[in-house]
NUZA-748448 format. One record per residue: z, x, y of N, C-alpha, C, O, CB in turn; residue number from 1. Coordinates in Angstrom, 2 decimals, m for minus. Each point is the difference from the previous one (the first is absolute). Glycine has a CB too. Layout:
N
npz = Z	npx = X	npy = Y	capz = Z	capx = X	capy = Y	cpz = Z	cpx = X	cpy = Y	opz = Z	opx = X	opy = Y	cbpz = Z	cbpx = X	cbpy = Y	pos = NUM
...
% end
This chain:
104
npz = 112.06	npx = 100.97	npy = 129.97	capz = m0.37	capx = 1.40	capy = 0.02	cpz = 0.09	cpx = 0.62	cpy = m1.40	opz = m0.83	opx = 0.84	opy = m0.35	cbpz = 1.64	cbpx = m0.71	cbpy = 2.71	pos = 1
npz = 0.16	npx = m0.53	npy = m3.15	capz = 0.15	capx = 0.54	capy = m1.35	cpz = m1.18	cpx = m0.37	cpy = m0.87	opz = m0.47	opx = 0.82	opy = m0.79	cbpz = 2.94	cbpx = m0.94	cbpy = 1.03	pos = 2
npz = m2.95	npx = m1.12	npy = m0.11	capz = m1.16	capx = m0.44	capy = m0.79	cpz = m1.22	cpx = 0.85	cpy = 0.31	opz = m0.80	opx = 0.30	opy = m0.88	cbpz = 1.71	cbpx = m2.64	cbpy = 0.85	pos = 3
npz = m1.05	npx = 2.72	npy = 1.28	capz = m1.13	capx = 0.84	capy = 0.38	cpz = 0.04	cpx = 1.34	cpy = m0.72	opz = m1.00	opx = 0.46	opy = m0.54	cbpz = 0.94	cbpx = m1.58	cbpy = 2.78	pos = 4
npz = 1.23	npx = 1.74	npy = m2.24	capz = 0.11	capx = 1.31	capy = m0.63	cpz = m0.09	cpx = m0.07	cpy = m1.52	opz = m0.48	opx = 0.93	opy = m0.63	cbpz = 1.87	cbpx = m0.19	cbpy = 2.55	pos = 5
npz = m0.94	npx = m1.84	npy = m2.50	capz = m0.17	capx = m0.17	capy = m1.45	cpz = m1.48	cpx = m0.13	cpy = m0.36	opz = m0.45	opx = 0.55	opy = m1.00	cbpz = 2.71	cbpx = m1.67	cbpy = 0.86	pos = 6
npz = m3.00	npx = 0.39	npy = 0.96	capz = m1.44	capx = m0.13	capy = m0.24	cpz = m0.72	cpx = 1.33	cpy = 0.25	opz = m0.94	opx = 0.33	opy = m0.72	cbpz = 1.06	cbpx = m2.76	cbpy = 1.37	pos = 7
npz = 0.32	npx = 3.18	npy = 0.35	capz = m0.58	capx = 1.33	capy = 0.22	cpz = 0.25	cpx = 0.87	cpy = m1.23	opz = m0.90	opx = 0.71	opy = m0.45	cbpz = 1.26	cbpx = m0.91	cbpy = 2.96	pos = 8
npz = 0.85	npx = 0.16	npy = m3.05	capz = 0.32	capx = 0.78	capy = m1.21	cpz = m0.87	cpx = m0.42	cpy = m1.17	opz = m0.44	opx = 0.84	opy = m0.79	cbpz = 2.80	cbpx = m0.57	cbpy = 1.60	pos = 9
npz = m2.61	npx = m1.57	npy = m0.94	capz = m0.85	capx = m0.49	capy = m1.09	cpz = m1.43	cpx = 0.49	cpy = 0.17	opz = m0.63	opx = 0.43	opy = m0.97	cbpz = 2.09	cbpx = m2.46	cbpy = 0.75	pos = 10
npz = m1.99	npx = 1.98	npy = 1.43	capz = m1.36	capx = 0.47	capy = 0.25	cpz = m0.10	cpx = 1.49	cpy = m0.29	opz = m0.93	opx = 0.44	opy = m0.67	cbpz = 0.60	cbpx = m2.21	cbpy = 2.42	pos = 11
npz = 1.28	npx = 2.54	npy = m1.25	capz = m0.02	capx = 1.45	capy = m0.19	cpz = 0.12	cpx = 0.36	cpy = m1.48	opz = m0.75	opx = 0.85	opy = m0.50	cbpz = 1.76	cbpx = m0.54	cbpy = 2.77	pos = 12
npz = m0.09	npx = m0.94	npy = m2.97	capz = 0.20	capx = 0.31	capy = m1.43	cpz = m1.23	cpx = m0.38	cpy = m0.82	opz = m0.45	opx = 0.78	opy = m0.84	cbpz = 2.92	cbpx = m1.14	cbpy = 1.12	pos = 13
npz = m3.01	npx = m0.82	npy = m0.03	capz = m1.16	capx = m0.45	capy = m0.78	cpz = m1.23	cpx = 0.86	cpy = 0.30	opz = m0.77	opx = 0.33	opy = m0.91	cbpz = 1.69	cbpx = m2.66	cbpy = 0.91	pos = 14
npz = m1.11	npx = 2.68	npy = 1.26	capz = m1.15	capx = 0.86	capy = 0.36	cpz = 0.13	cpx = 1.37	cpy = m0.64	opz = m0.96	opx = 0.53	opy = m0.54	cbpz = 0.72	cbpx = m1.77	cbpy = 2.71	pos = 15
npz = 1.43	npx = 1.82	npy = m2.10	capz = 0.21	capx = 1.33	capy = m0.59	cpz = m0.19	cpx = m0.03	cpy = m1.51	opz = m0.61	opx = 0.91	opy = m0.57	cbpz = 2.21	cbpx = m0.36	cbpy = 2.43	pos = 16
npz = m1.08	npx = m1.57	npy = m2.51	capz = m0.18	capx = m0.12	capy = m1.46	cpz = m1.47	cpx = m0.17	cpy = m0.35	opz = m0.48	opx = 0.61	opy = m0.96	cbpz = 2.75	cbpx = m1.63	cbpy = 0.76	pos = 17
npz = m2.97	npx = 0.20	npy = 0.96	capz = m1.43	capx = m0.22	capy = m0.27	cpz = m0.78	cpx = 1.29	cpy = 0.14	opz = m0.81	opx = 0.33	opy = m0.87	cbpz = 1.03	cbpx = m2.69	cbpy = 1.67	pos = 18
npz = 0.00	npx = 3.09	npy = 0.28	capz = m0.75	capx = 1.24	capy = 0.22	cpz = 0.35	cpx = 1.06	cpy = m1.04	opz = m0.88	opx = 0.73	opy = m0.46	cbpz = 0.81	cbpx = m1.25	cbpy = 2.89	pos = 19
npz = 1.33	npx = 0.60	npy = m2.79	capz = 0.43	capx = 0.97	capy = m1.01	cpz = m0.63	cpx = m0.32	cpy = m1.36	opz = m0.54	opx = 0.89	opy = m0.66	cbpz = 2.71	cbpx = m0.56	cbpy = 1.90	pos = 20
npz = m2.11	npx = m1.58	npy = m1.64	capz = m0.59	capx = m0.40	capy = m1.29	cpz = m1.51	cpx = 0.21	cpy = 0.00	opz = m0.57	opx = 0.45	opy = m0.99	cbpz = 2.40	cbpx = m2.12	cbpy = 0.69	pos = 21
npz = m2.47	npx = 1.34	npy = 1.41	capz = m1.45	capx = 0.14	capy = 0.07	cpz = m0.41	cpx = 1.47	cpy = m0.09	opz = m0.92	opx = 0.35	opy = m0.74	cbpz = 0.80	cbpx = m2.44	cbpy = 2.13	pos = 22
npz = 0.79	npx = 2.93	npy = m0.64	capz = m0.32	capx = 1.42	capy = m0.03	cpz = 0.28	cpx = 0.62	cpy = m1.36	opz = m0.83	opx = 0.73	opy = m0.54	cbpz = 1.34	cbpx = m0.61	cbpy = 2.97	pos = 23
npz = 0.64	npx = m0.42	npy = m2.98	capz = 0.36	capx = 0.55	capy = m1.32	cpz = m0.92	cpx = m0.53	cpy = m1.08	opz = m0.42	opx = 0.75	opy = m0.89	cbpz = 2.80	cbpx = m0.55	cbpy = 1.63	pos = 24
npz = m2.70	npx = m1.48	npy = m0.69	capz = m0.88	capx = m0.59	capy = m1.00	cpz = m1.41	cpx = 0.54	cpy = 0.05	opz = m0.61	opx = 0.23	opy = m1.05	cbpz = 1.98	cbpx = m2.25	cbpy = 1.17	pos = 25
npz = m1.90	npx = 2.24	npy = 1.07	capz = m1.37	capx = 0.50	capy = 0.11	cpz = m0.10	cpx = 1.47	cpy = m0.39	opz = m1.05	opx = 0.45	opy = m0.45	cbpz = 0.64	cbpx = m2.10	cbpy = 2.26	pos = 26
npz = 1.47	npx = 2.40	npy = m1.64	capz = m0.01	capx = 1.41	capy = m0.40	cpz = 0.06	cpx = 0.14	cpy = m1.51	opz = m0.41	opx = 1.02	opy = m0.55	cbpz = 1.51	cbpx = m0.41	cbpy = 2.70	pos = 27
npz = m0.61	npx = m1.60	npy = m2.81	capz = 0.11	capx = 0.04	capy = m1.45	cpz = m1.16	cpx = m0.75	cpy = m0.66	opz = 0.15	opx = m0.53	opy = m1.10	cbpz = 2.35	cbpx = 0.68	cbpy = 1.31	pos = 28
npz = m3.63	npx = m0.18	npy = 0.46	capz = m1.18	capx = m0.65	capy = m0.58	cpz = 0.06	cpx = m1.51	cpy = 0.09	opz = m0.61	opx = m0.69	opy = m0.81	cbpz = 0.40	cbpx = 2.60	cbpy = m0.71	pos = 29
npz = 0.92	npx = m2.43	npy = 2.49	capz = 0.07	capx = m1.45	capy = 0.17	cpz = 0.85	cpx = m0.66	cpy = m1.07	opz = m0.48	opx = m0.84	opy = m0.76	cbpz = m1.75	cbpx = 0.90	cbpy = 1.82	pos = 30
npz = 3.49	npx = 0.32	npy = m1.12	capz = 0.90	capx = m0.57	capy = m0.99	cpz = m0.08	cpx = m1.52	cpy = 0.02	opz = m0.02	opx = m0.61	opy = 1.08	cbpz = 1.55	cbpx = 2.59	cbpy = m0.84	pos = 31
npz = m1.58	npx = m2.58	npy = m1.37	capz = m0.26	capx = m1.43	capy = m0.11	cpz = 1.02	cpx = m0.88	cpy = 0.69	opz = m0.36	opx = m1.07	opy = 0.50	cbpz = m0.72	cbpx = 1.57	cbpy = m2.60	pos = 32
npz = 2.32	npx = m0.10	npy = 2.14	capz = 1.01	capx = m0.89	capy = 0.56	cpz = 0.40	cpx = 0.36	cpy = 1.43	opz = 0.53	opx = m0.85	opy = 0.71	cbpz = 0.28	cbpx = 0.49	cbpy = m3.01	pos = 33
npz = m1.04	npx = 1.60	npy = 2.72	capz = 0.47	capx = 0.41	capy = 1.32	cpz = m0.83	cpx = m0.58	cpy = 1.15	opz = 0.55	opx = m0.44	opy = 1.01	cbpz = 0.28	cbpx = 2.52	cbpy = m2.07	pos = 34
npz = m2.13	npx = m2.07	npy = 0.91	capz = m0.86	capx = m0.50	capy = 1.09	cpz = 0.16	cpx = m1.51	cpy = 0.16	opz = 0.15	opx = m0.45	opy = 1.14	cbpz = m1.78	cbpx = 2.31	cbpy = m1.57	pos = 35
npz = 1.61	npx = m2.67	npy = m0.63	capz = 0.25	capx = m1.44	capy = 0.20	cpz = 1.39	cpx = m0.29	cpy = 0.56	opz = 0.17	opx = m0.93	opy = 0.79	cbpz = m1.74	cbpx = 0.48	cbpy = m2.66	pos = 36
npz = 2.57	npx = 1.22	npy = 1.46	capz = 1.33	capx = m0.19	capy = 0.54	cpz = 0.04	cpx = 0.34	cpy = 1.49	opz = 0.71	opx = m0.64	opy = 0.77	cbpz = 0.27	cbpx = 1.15	cbpy = m3.03	pos = 37
npz = m1.75	npx = 0.50	npy = 2.65	capz = m0.05	capx = 0.35	capy = 1.42	cpz = m0.62	cpx = m1.14	cpy = 0.82	opz = 0.39	opx = m0.21	opy = 1.15	cbpz = m0.59	cbpx = 2.65	cbpy = m1.76	pos = 38
npz = m0.73	npx = m3.16	npy = 0.04	capz = m0.61	capx = m1.15	capy = 0.69	cpz = 1.04	cpx = m1.10	cpy = 0.20	opz = 0.02	opx = m0.65	opy = 1.04	cbpz = m2.27	cbpx = 1.20	cbpy = m2.04	pos = 39
npz = 3.11	npx = m0.75	npy = 0.02	capz = 1.08	capx = m0.99	capy = 0.16	cpz = 0.96	cpx = 0.40	cpy = 1.11	opz = 0.45	opx = m0.84	opy = 0.78	cbpz = m0.64	cbpx = 0.26	cbpy = m3.21	pos = 40
npz = 0.51	npx = 1.88	npy = 2.51	capz = 0.87	capx = 0.47	capy = 1.08	cpz = m0.67	cpx = m0.14	cpy = 1.36	opz = 0.65	opx = m0.33	opy = 0.99	cbpz = 0.42	cbpx = 1.92	cbpy = m2.59	pos = 41
npz = m2.39	npx = m1.35	npy = 1.65	capz = m0.72	capx = m0.19	capy = 1.27	cpz = 0.03	cpx = m1.46	cpy = 0.42	opz = 0.15	opx = m0.30	opy = 1.19	cbpz = m1.62	cbpx = 2.24	cbpy = m1.74	pos = 42
npz = 1.32	npx = m2.85	npy = m0.40	capz = 0.08	capx = m1.43	capy = 0.32	cpz = 1.39	cpx = m0.36	cpy = 0.50	opz = 0.14	opx = m0.76	opy = 0.96	cbpz = m1.89	cbpx = 0.27	cbpy = m2.69	pos = 43
npz = 2.77	npx = 1.02	npy = 1.09	capz = 1.38	capx = m0.27	capy = 0.44	cpz = 0.22	cpx = 0.55	cpy = 1.41	opz = 0.68	opx = m0.62	opy = 0.81	cbpz = 0.11	cbpx = 0.70	cbpy = m3.20	pos = 44
npz = m1.36	npx = 1.09	npy = 2.68	capz = 0.11	capx = 0.58	capy = 1.32	cpz = m0.68	cpx = m0.88	cpy = 1.04	opz = 0.54	opx = m0.23	opy = 1.08	cbpz = m0.46	cbpx = 2.52	cbpy = m2.10	pos = 45
npz = m1.26	npx = m2.78	npy = 0.69	capz = m0.74	capx = m0.85	capy = 0.92	cpz = 0.77	cpx = m1.29	cpy = 0.30	opz = 0.12	opx = m0.38	opy = 1.16	cbpz = m2.26	cbpx = 1.33	cbpy = m2.04	pos = 46
npz = 2.65	npx = m1.60	npy = m0.15	capz = 0.71	capx = m1.26	capy = 0.23	cpz = 1.34	cpx = 0.23	cpy = 0.70	opz = 0.45	opx = m0.85	opy = 0.77	cbpz = m1.56	cbpx = m0.11	cbpy = m2.79	pos = 47
npz = 1.75	npx = 2.09	npy = 1.76	capz = 1.22	capx = 0.34	capy = 0.74	cpz = m0.32	cpx = 0.22	cpy = 1.47	opz = 0.76	opx = m0.40	opy = 0.88	cbpz = 0.23	cbpx = 1.42	cbpy = m2.95	pos = 48
npz = m2.12	npx = m0.36	npy = 2.33	capz = m0.41	capx = 0.24	capy = 1.38	cpz = m0.31	cpx = m1.31	cpy = 0.72	opz = 0.35	opx = m0.16	opy = 1.17	cbpz = m1.25	cbpx = 2.39	cbpy = m1.84	pos = 49
npz = 0.26	npx = m3.16	npy = m0.01	capz = m0.29	capx = m1.29	capy = 0.64	cpz = 1.29	cpx = m0.75	cpy = 0.32	opz = 0.10	opx = m0.67	opy = 1.03	cbpz = m2.30	cbpx = 0.55	cbpy = m2.25	pos = 50
npz = 3.19	npx = 0.24	npy = 0.33	capz = 1.29	capx = m0.62	capy = 0.29	cpz = 0.71	cpx = 0.70	cpy = 1.15	opz = 0.68	opx = m0.64	opy = 0.80	cbpz = m0.50	cbpx = m0.05	cbpy = m3.20	pos = 51
npz = m0.34	npx = 2.00	npy = 2.48	capz = 0.58	capx = 0.75	capy = 1.11	cpz = m0.60	cpx = m0.47	cpy = 1.32	opz = 0.71	opx = m0.11	opy = 1.00	cbpz = m0.35	cbpx = 2.09	cbpy = m2.51	pos = 52
npz = m1.64	npx = m2.26	npy = 1.51	capz = m0.64	capx = m0.47	capy = 1.23	cpz = 0.48	cpx = m1.39	cpy = 0.41	opz = m0.12	opx = m0.37	opy = 1.17	cbpz = m1.86	cbpx = 1.75	cbpy = m1.76	pos = 53
npz = 2.53	npx = m2.13	npy = m0.34	capz = 0.55	capx = m1.31	capy = 0.34	cpz = 1.31	cpx = 0.12	cpy = 0.77	opz = 0.33	opx = m0.87	opy = 0.80	cbpz = m1.42	cbpx = m0.08	cbpy = m2.83	pos = 54
npz = 1.84	npx = 2.02	npy = 1.79	capz = 1.32	capx = 0.14	capy = 0.62	cpz = 0.07	cpx = 1.11	cpy = 1.05	opz = 1.01	opx = 0.15	opy = 0.67	cbpz = m0.04	cbpx = m1.01	cbpy = m2.78	pos = 55
npz = m2.04	npx = 1.65	npy = 2.25	capz = 0.01	capx = 1.11	capy = 0.95	cpz = m1.34	cpx = 0.12	cpy = 0.70	opz = m1.02	opx = m0.47	opy = m0.51	cbpz = 2.71	cbpx = 1.68	cbpy = m0.90	pos = 56
npz = m1.68	npx = m0.60	npy = 2.55	capz = m1.23	capx = 0.25	capy = 0.74	cpz = m0.81	cpx = 1.10	cpy = m0.67	opz = 0.55	opx = 0.86	opy = m0.69	cbpz = 0.57	cbpx = m1.59	cbpy = 2.82	pos = 57
npz = m2.41	npx = 0.69	npy = m1.91	capz = m0.90	capx = 1.02	capy = m0.52	cpz = 0.37	cpx = 1.38	cpy = 0.57	opz = m0.12	opx = 1.01	opy = m0.69	cbpz = m1.71	cbpx = m2.73	cbpy = 0.44	pos = 58
npz = 2.27	npx = 1.73	npy = 1.49	capz = 0.37	capx = 1.27	capy = 0.64	cpz = 1.23	cpx = 0.64	cpy = m0.64	opz = 0.25	opx = 1.19	opy = 0.20	cbpz = m1.22	cbpx = m2.06	cbpy = 1.93	pos = 59
npz = 1.73	npx = 0.11	npy = m2.91	capz = 1.11	capx = 0.55	capy = m0.78	cpz = m0.46	cpx = 0.30	cpy = m1.43	opz = 0.33	opx = 1.05	opy = m0.55	cbpz = 1.32	cbpx = m2.34	cbpy = 1.96	pos = 60
npz = m2.41	npx = 0.37	npy = m2.00	capz = m0.32	capx = 0.08	capy = m1.43	cpz = m0.85	cpx = 1.23	cpy = m0.34	opz = 0.30	opx = 0.70	opy = m0.97	cbpz = m0.18	cbpx = m3.18	cbpy = 0.88	pos = 61
npz = m1.15	npx = 2.73	npy = 0.86	capz = m0.89	capx = 1.11	capy = m0.35	cpz = 0.69	cpx = 1.35	cpy = 0.14	opz = m0.06	opx = 0.80	opy = m0.94	cbpz = m1.88	cbpx = m2.18	cbpy = 1.68	pos = 62
npz = 2.60	npx = 1.67	npy = 0.39	capz = 0.70	capx = 1.31	capy = 0.05	cpz = 1.13	cpx = 0.13	cpy = m1.01	opz = 0.22	opx = 1.09	opy = m0.54	cbpz = m0.80	cbpx = m1.01	cbpy = 2.94	pos = 63
npz = 1.30	npx = m1.15	npy = m2.67	capz = 1.12	capx = 0.09	capy = m0.94	cpz = m0.49	cpx = 0.32	cpy = m1.41	opz = 0.65	opx = 0.74	opy = m0.73	cbpz = 0.64	cbpx = m2.36	cbpy = 2.13	pos = 64
npz = m2.42	npx = 1.05	npy = m1.79	capz = m0.51	capx = 0.26	capy = m1.35	cpz = m0.63	cpx = 1.39	cpy = m0.12	opz = m0.41	opx = 0.40	opy = m1.09	cbpz = 0.01	cbpx = m2.85	cbpy = 0.83	pos = 65
npz = 0.32	npx = 3.18	npy = 1.37	capz = m0.46	capx = 1.39	capy = m0.06	cpz = 0.99	cpx = 0.87	cpy = m0.75	opz = m0.30	opx = 1.15	opy = m0.32	cbpz = m0.91	cbpx = m1.47	cbpy = 2.47	pos = 66
npz = 2.39	npx = m0.21	npy = m2.44	capz = 0.97	capx = 0.74	capy = m0.81	cpz = m0.57	cpx = 0.30	cpy = m1.38	opz = 0.48	opx = 0.90	opy = m0.68	cbpz = 1.40	cbpx = m2.00	cbpy = 1.94	pos = 67
npz = m2.89	npx = 0.35	npy = m1.68	capz = m0.61	capx = 0.28	capy = m1.30	cpz = m0.64	cpx = 1.39	cpy = m0.01	opz = m0.10	opx = 0.61	opy = m1.07	cbpz = m0.32	cbpx = m3.07	cbpy = 0.74	pos = 68
npz = m0.01	npx = 2.96	npy = 1.47	capz = m0.56	capx = 1.36	capy = 0.06	cpz = 1.04	cpx = 1.04	cpy = m0.39	opz = m0.30	opx = 0.97	opy = m0.70	cbpz = m1.27	cbpx = m1.71	cbpy = 2.50	pos = 69
npz = 2.78	npx = 0.53	npy = m1.35	capz = 1.09	capx = 0.93	capy = m0.31	cpz = 0.32	cpx = m0.05	cpy = m1.50	opz = 0.10	opx = 1.03	opy = m0.66	cbpz = 0.86	cbpx = m1.31	cbpy = 2.99	pos = 70
npz = m0.82	npx = m0.93	npy = m2.84	capz = 0.34	capx = m0.17	capy = m1.42	cpz = m1.11	cpx = 0.57	cpy = m0.88	opz = 0.27	opx = 0.66	opy = m1.00	cbpz = 1.07	cbpx = m2.72	cbpy = 1.55	pos = 71
npz = m2.59	npx = 1.80	npy = m0.18	capz = m1.12	capx = 0.48	capy = m0.81	cpz = m0.12	cpx = 1.52	cpy = 0.04	opz = m0.37	opx = 0.61	opy = m0.99	cbpz = m0.80	cbpx = m2.75	cbpy = 1.41	pos = 72
npz = 1.48	npx = 2.74	npy = 0.72	capz = m0.04	capx = 1.47	capy = 0.09	cpz = 1.05	cpx = 0.62	cpy = m0.92	opz = m0.28	opx = 0.98	opy = m0.70	cbpz = m0.55	cbpx = m1.14	cbpy = 3.07	pos = 73
npz = 2.02	npx = m0.40	npy = m2.36	capz = 1.06	capx = 0.50	capy = m0.88	cpz = m0.38	cpx = m0.20	cpy = m1.46	opz = 0.17	opx = 0.92	opy = m0.81	cbpz = 1.56	cbpx = m1.43	cbpy = 2.58	pos = 74
npz = m2.24	npx = m0.66	npy = m2.12	capz = m0.39	capx = m0.27	capy = m1.39	cpz = m1.17	cpx = 0.87	cpy = m0.45	opz = m0.07	opx = 0.41	opy = m1.16	cbpz = 0.88	cbpx = m2.76	cbpy = 1.44	pos = 75
npz = m1.72	npx = 2.64	npy = 0.63	capz = m1.13	capx = 0.88	capy = m0.35	cpz = 0.51	cpx = 1.37	cpy = m0.38	opz = m0.51	opx = 0.63	opy = m0.93	cbpz = m1.01	cbpx = m1.90	cbpy = 2.48	pos = 76
npz = 2.51	npx = 1.74	npy = m0.82	capz = 0.55	capx = 1.33	capy = m0.29	cpz = 0.86	cpx = 0.00	cpy = m1.25	opz = m0.12	opx = 0.90	opy = m0.84	cbpz = 0.08	cbpx = m0.42	cbpy = 3.27	pos = 77
npz = 0.91	npx = m1.48	npy = m2.57	capz = 0.98	capx = 0.00	capy = m1.08	cpz = m0.61	cpx = m0.47	cpy = m1.32	opz = 0.17	opx = 0.64	opy = m1.03	cbpz = 1.63	cbpx = m1.05	cbpy = 2.72	pos = 78
npz = m2.50	npx = m0.71	npy = m1.66	capz = m0.50	capx = m0.61	capy = m1.24	cpz = m1.35	cpx = 0.59	cpy = m0.41	opz = m0.19	opx = 0.39	opy = m1.15	cbpz = 1.42	cbpx = m2.48	cbpy = 1.72	pos = 79
npz = m2.17	npx = 2.13	npy = 0.37	capz = m1.35	capx = 0.47	capy = m0.33	cpz = m0.15	cpx = 1.52	cpy = 0.07	opz = m1.04	opx = 0.54	opy = m0.40	cbpz = 0.19	cbpx = m2.70	cbpy = 1.26	pos = 80
npz = 1.87	npx = 2.84	npy = m0.36	capz = 0.00	capx = 1.47	capy = 0.11	cpz = m1.15	cpx = 0.50	cpy = 0.87	opz = m0.56	opx = 1.07	opy = m0.25	cbpz = 1.62	cbpx = m0.93	cbpy = m2.01	pos = 81
npz = m1.41	npx = m0.91	npy = 3.29	capz = m1.06	capx = 0.41	capy = 0.92	cpz = 0.55	cpx = 0.98	cpy = 1.02	opz = 1.15	opx = m0.12	opy = 0.43	cbpz = m2.33	cbpx = m2.07	cbpy = m0.75	pos = 82
npz = 0.36	npx = 3.16	npy = 0.73	capz = 0.45	capx = 0.88	capy = 1.08	cpz = m0.06	cpx = m0.76	cpy = 1.33	opz = m1.02	opx = m0.61	opy = 0.33	cbpz = 0.20	cbpx = 2.67	cbpy = m1.59	pos = 83
npz = 1.89	npx = m2.02	npy = 2.01	capz = 0.06	capx = m0.67	capy = 1.30	cpz = 0.31	cpx = 1.07	cpy = 1.04	opz = 1.08	opx = 0.59	opy = m0.01	cbpz = m0.31	cbpx = m2.82	cbpy = m1.01	pos = 84
npz = m1.73	npx = 2.47	npy = 1.92	capz = 0.20	capx = 1.05	capy = 0.99	cpz = 0.84	cpx = m0.50	cpy = 1.17	opz = 0.35	opx = m1.18	opy = 0.08	cbpz = m2.54	cbpx = 2.20	cbpy = m0.75	pos = 85
npz = 2.51	npx = m0.10	npy = 1.57	capz = 0.91	capx = m0.31	capy = 1.10	cpz = m0.57	cpx = m1.05	cpy = 0.95	opz = 0.77	opx = m0.73	opy = 0.62	cbpz = 0.12	cbpx = 3.04	cbpy = m0.80	pos = 86
npz = m2.23	npx = m2.40	npy = 0.31	capz = m0.59	capx = m0.99	capy = 0.90	cpz = 0.24	cpx = m1.42	cpy = m0.52	opz = 0.27	opx = m0.91	opy = 0.78	cbpz = m2.02	cbpx = 2.59	cbpy = m0.10	pos = 87
npz = 1.65	npx = m1.85	npy = m1.97	capz = 0.26	capx = m1.33	capy = m0.57	cpz = 1.47	cpx = m0.37	cpy = 0.09	opz = 0.34	opx = m1.15	opy = 0.28	cbpz = m2.26	cbpx = 1.47	cbpy = m1.83	pos = 88
npz = 2.81	npx = 0.66	npy = 1.31	capz = 1.43	capx = m0.26	capy = 0.15	cpz = 0.32	cpx = m0.35	cpy = 1.44	opz = 0.80	opx = m0.89	opy = 0.27	cbpz = m0.28	cbpx = 2.47	cbpy = m2.16	pos = 89
npz = m1.16	npx = m0.88	npy = 2.82	capz = 0.21	capx = m0.29	capy = 1.42	cpz = m0.45	cpx = m1.40	cpy = 0.36	opz = 0.68	opx = m0.71	opy = 0.75	cbpz = m0.95	cbpx = 3.13	cbpy = m0.26	pos = 90
npz = m0.89	npx = m2.82	npy = m1.00	capz = m0.48	capx = m1.36	capy = 0.24	cpz = 0.92	cpx = m1.05	cpy = m0.59	opz = 0.23	opx = m1.04	opy = 0.62	cbpz = m2.54	cbpx = 1.93	cbpy = m0.59	pos = 91
npz = 2.83	npx = m0.62	npy = m1.22	capz = 0.93	capx = m0.94	capy = m0.63	cpz = 1.29	cpx = m0.11	cpy = 0.81	opz = 0.55	opx = m1.09	opy = 0.15	cbpz = m1.51	cbpx = 1.64	cbpy = m2.40	pos = 92
npz = 1.43	npx = 0.57	npy = 2.78	capz = 1.21	capx = m0.03	capy = 0.82	cpz = m0.22	cpx = m0.75	cpy = 1.31	opz = 0.89	opx = m0.70	opy = 0.47	cbpz = m0.20	cbpx = 2.88	cbpy = m1.48	pos = 93
npz = m1.88	npx = m2.04	npy = 1.60	capz = m0.31	capx = m0.76	capy = 1.22	cpz = m0.05	cpx = m1.49	cpy = m0.29	opz = 0.48	opx = m0.81	opy = 0.79	cbpz = m1.77	cbpx = 2.77	cbpy = 0.10	pos = 94
npz = 0.72	npx = m2.33	npy = m2.04	capz = m0.02	capx = m1.42	capy = m0.39	cpz = 1.41	cpx = m0.52	cpy = m0.21	opz = 0.33	opx = m1.11	opy = 0.40	cbpz = m2.56	cbpx = 1.43	cbpy = m1.46	pos = 95
npz = 3.07	npx = 0.50	npy = 0.43	capz = 1.39	capx = m0.39	capy = m0.23	cpz = 0.74	cpx = m0.17	cpy = 1.34	opz = 0.82	opx = m0.91	opy = 0.15	cbpz = m0.85	cbpx = 2.13	cbpy = m2.36	pos = 96
npz = m0.26	npx = m0.35	npy = 3.15	capz = 0.63	capx = m0.12	capy = 1.32	cpz = m0.44	cpx = m1.28	cpy = 0.70	opz = 0.80	opx = m0.66	opy = 0.66	cbpz = m0.70	cbpx = 3.16	cbpy = m0.48	pos = 97
npz = m1.35	npx = m2.86	npy = m0.33	capz = m0.48	capx = m1.25	capy = 0.59	cpz = 0.67	cpx = m1.22	cpy = m0.59	opz = 0.36	opx = m0.93	opy = 0.72	cbpz = m2.52	cbpx = 2.02	cbpy = m0.30	pos = 98
npz = 2.33	npx = m1.09	npy = m1.73	capz = 0.70	capx = m1.12	capy = m0.65	cpz = 1.46	cpx = m0.03	cpy = 0.43	opz = 0.56	opx = m1.08	opy = 0.20	cbpz = m2.12	cbpx = 1.22	cbpy = m2.19	pos = 99
npz = 2.17	npx = 1.02	npy = 2.13	capz = 1.39	capx = 0.06	capy = 0.46	cpz = 0.15	cpx = m0.58	cpy = 1.41	opz = 0.99	opx = m0.66	opy = 0.31	cbpz = m0.63	cbpx = 2.69	cbpy = m1.76	pos = 100
npz = m1.34	npx = m1.79	npy = 2.29	capz = 0.03	capx = m0.57	capy = 1.35	cpz = m0.08	cpx = m1.52	cpy = m0.03	opz = 0.62	opx = m0.67	opy = 0.82	cbpz = m1.69	cbpx = 2.75	cbpy = 0.05	pos = 101
npz = 0.33	npx = m2.61	npy = m1.82	capz = m0.09	capx = m1.46	capy = m0.14	cpz = 1.35	cpx = m0.59	cpy = m0.42	opz = 0.32	opx = m1.14	opy = 0.35	cbpz = m2.75	cbpx = 1.34	cbpy = m0.95	pos = 102
npz = 3.20	npx = 0.56	npy = m0.15	capz = 1.27	capx = m0.50	capy = m0.51	cpz = 1.07	cpx = m0.06	cpy = 1.08	opz = 1.02	opx = m0.68	opy = m0.18	cbpz = m1.61	cbpx = 1.60	cbpy = m2.05	pos = 103
npz = 0.38	npx = m0.24	npy = 3.33	capz = 1.01	capx = 0.01	capy = 1.07	cpz = 0.06	cpx = m1.33	cpy = 0.74	opz = 0.79	opx = m0.16	opy = 0.92	cbpz = m1.13	cbpx = 2.60	cbpy = m0.67	pos = 104
% end
């Protein structure tokens, strides 16, 4: 069970880093190092997800990795200074509640 959650954390972290780098890099005119680095994080996320599927069912893996929505919403607000309205916060909280249910 611990291996599953470590792989979920790897998928979530790599996906969030990739999306953050990609968004930040494209807003700055396609920064030379941010977009290629985001591709490396996406590859790491993909391979972590394939390893997760080796040790967990798909019915666990897909909902658990939805935690990336929560992390990305927080990073969009804090790092990218994007306005996040109450509907998006509500959706992120619902996703977090779903992941919490999986942990029980």
